[in-house]
C-alpha positions in Angstrom: 0.1 0.2 0.2 3.0 2.2 0.8 4.5 1.7 -2.4 1.4 2.5 -4.3 1.2 5.8 -2.2 4.5 6.9 -2.8 4.4 6.0 -6.5 0.9 8.0 -7.0 2.7 10.9 -5.1 6.1 10.9 -7.4 3.7 11.0 -10.7 1.6 13.6 -9.0 5.0 15.7 -8.2 5.9 15.1 -12.3 2.6 16.4 -13.8 3.2 19.4 -11.6 6.7 19.6 -13.2 5.6 19.2 -16.5 2.0 21.0 -17.0 1.7 23.9 -19.0 5.0 23.3 -21.1 4.8 25.1 -24.1 5.8 23.5 -27.6 8.2 26.4 -29.0 11.4 26.2 -28.1 13.1 27.8 -25.0 9.5 28.4 -23.6 9.1 28.9 -20.0 7.1 26.7 -17.9 6.2 29.2 -14.9 8.0 32.3 -14.8 8.7 33.6 -11.0 11.9 35.8 -12.3 10.8 39.6 -11.7 10.9 40.9 -14.9 11.9 44.2 -14.0 15.7 42.7 -12.6 16.7 41.0 -16.1 17.5 44.5 -17.7 21.0 45.3 -16.0 22.9 48.7 -15.7 25.6 48.3 -18.4 28.9 46.7 -17.6 27.2 44.6 -14.9 28.8 41.4 -13.9 26.7 38.4 -13.8 27.9 34.7 -12.9 26.3 32.0 -15.0 26.7 28.6 -13.8 25.5 25.1 -13.6 24.8 23.2 -10.0 24.7 19.6 -10.2 23.5 17.8 -7.1 24.9 14.9 -5.6 24.0 12.5 -2.8 25.2 15.2 -0.2 26.1 18.3 -1.6 26.1 20.9 -4.9 28.7 21.7 -7.1 28.6 24.5 -9.5 30.5 24.5 -12.4 30.8 27.1 -15.1 28.4 26.9 -18.6 29.5 24.1 -21.0 29.5 27.0 -23.5 30.5 30.8 -24.1 27.8 32.9 -23.6 28.0 36.6 -24.8 25.8 39.5 -23.7 25.8 43.0 -25.1 26.9 45.3 -22.3 27.1 42.4 -19.5 30.1 40.7 -18.3 29.3 37.1 -18.1 31.5 35.5 -15.1 32.4 31.9 -14.5 32.2 30.4 -11.4 35.5 29.7 -9.5 36.6 26.1 -9.7 38.0 25.9 -6.0 35.7 25.6 -3.2 32.6 25.3 -5.4 30.8 22.6 -3.6 28.4 22.6 -0.5 25.2 20.9 0.6 23.4 24.4 1.5 22.9 26.1 -2.0 22.5 29.5 -0.3 25.5 29.3 1.4 27.5 28.2 -1.9 26.0 30.7 -4.2 26.8 33.6 -1.7 30.3 32.5 -1.3 31.0 32.2 -4.9 29.3 35.7 -5.7 31.4 37.3 -2.7 34.5 35.7 -4.6 33.7 37.1 -8.0 32.3 40.3 -7.0 29.2 40.2 -9.3 26.1 42.1 -9.5 23.7 38.8 -10.0 24.0 35.0 -10.6 22.0 33.0 -12.8 22.2 29.1 -11.8 20.9 26.5 -13.8 19.6 23.3 -12.2 18.9 20.1 -13.9 15.8 17.6 -12.8 15.9 14.4 -15.0 12.8 12.0 -14.8 12.6 8.6 -16.2 9.5 8.7 -18.0 9.5 5.2 -19.6 11.6 2.0 -19.1 12.1 -1.0 -21.4 13.3 -4.5 -20.6 12.6 -4.6 -17.0 15.6 -6.3 -15.4 14.0 -6.3 -11.5 13.9 -4.4 -8.4 16.8 -3.0 -6.1 16.7 -1.2 -2.8 19.0 1.4 -1.9 19.4 3.4 1.4 20.9 6.6 -0.4 20.0 8.0 -3.8 22.0 7.6 -6.7 21.9 10.8 -8.7 23.5 9.2 -12.0 21.0 6.5 -12.2 18.8 5.7 -14.9 15.9 4.6 -12.5 12.8 5.3 -11.0 12.7 6.1 -7.4 9.9 4.7 -4.6 10.7 6.4 -1.5 10.0 4.1 1.6 11.0 5.9 4.4 14.9 6.0 4.1 15.5 3.3 1.7 14.6 3.5 -2.2 13.0 0.6 -4.1 14.4 1.0 -7.7 13.4 -0.5 -10.8 16.1 -1.2 -13.1 15.6 -1.3 -17.2 17.8 -2.4 -19.9 17.2 0.9 -21.7 15.3 4.3 -20.5 13.6 7.2 -22.1 14.8 10.3 -19.7 14.0 14.2 -19.9 16.2 16.9 -18.2 14.7 20.2 -17.7 16.3 23.2 -16.1 15.4 25.8 -13.6 16.9 28.9 -14.0 17.8 30.3 -10.1 18.2 34.3 -9.7 20.5 35.1 -7.0 20.9 39.1 -5.9 23.9 40.6 -4.9 23.5 39.2 -1.3 23.3 36.0 -2.5 19.1 35.8 -1.6 17.6 33.8 -4.2 15.0 36.3 -6.2 13.2 33.9 -8.2 13.4 31.1 -10.7 12.1 30.0 -14.0 11.2 26.4 -15.4 12.7 26.0 -18.6 11.3 23.1 -21.4 10.3 22.1 -24.8 8.2 19.1 -24.3 7.8 18.7 -28.0 9.5 15.1 -27.9 7.9 11.9 -26.7 9.0 8.7 -25.6 8.5 5.8 -28.3 6.8 2.5 -27.2 9.8 0.5 -28.0 13.6 1.3 -28.5 16.8 -0.8 -28.4 18.9 2.3 -26.7 18.6 4.5 -24.0 17.0 8.1 -25.0 17.8 11.2 -23.3 15.8 14.5 -24.0 17.9 17.6 -22.7 16.8 21.1 -22.3 20.2 22.9 -21.5 20.8 24.7 -24.5 17.0 26.0 -24.3 18.0 27.4 -20.9 21.1 29.1 -22.3 18.8 30.6 -25.0 16.6 31.8 -22.6 19.4 33.8 -20.9 20.6 35.2 -24.1 17.2 36.5 -24.9 15.8 37.9 -21.4 19.3 38.9 -19.6 20.0 42.4 -21.6 21.6 45.9 -20.7 19.8 49.1 -19.9 19.6 51.2 -23.3 
């Protein structure tokens, strides 16, 4: 009975995350970043990075490609002391080191939408963030249903932090056009990282 309720909660959470997705590229699912904060003074310094959640802590990396914004200096996060289990503490520390005016941090959320070729169940006491799994939480134990192949979708939240390291808002980025096939002989991954960067390039501008 607990398994059924836990699975139901996970399904409801997934529906909330993906509900309202637009079909056009780099559309916003729910926009909570204040619109009056994206036009920045000329020559503002903005730190852009990606926070990867691990078992016990986040690690912040620089963007996967070069981002150029007219009138704004894009700053990469430091590569040292870039881990912490508290995101606000980590971001505030990195912002102080780089002396930036604002930060935009991408955080991925991966959901396995369909599995192919069930291999059985395995129980873990800790979450493995790199595994292709469906998680059913039973107290502190996760029952994992393993598959030979999976169809997974990774969306991103863009978290906006002010000069004091305080979270100002976040925006979920997705596309939602691709669908998982009924059958496949390989693992399929839909990833919207590039959509998130395009959102930043379109919306983060220097004041005229």
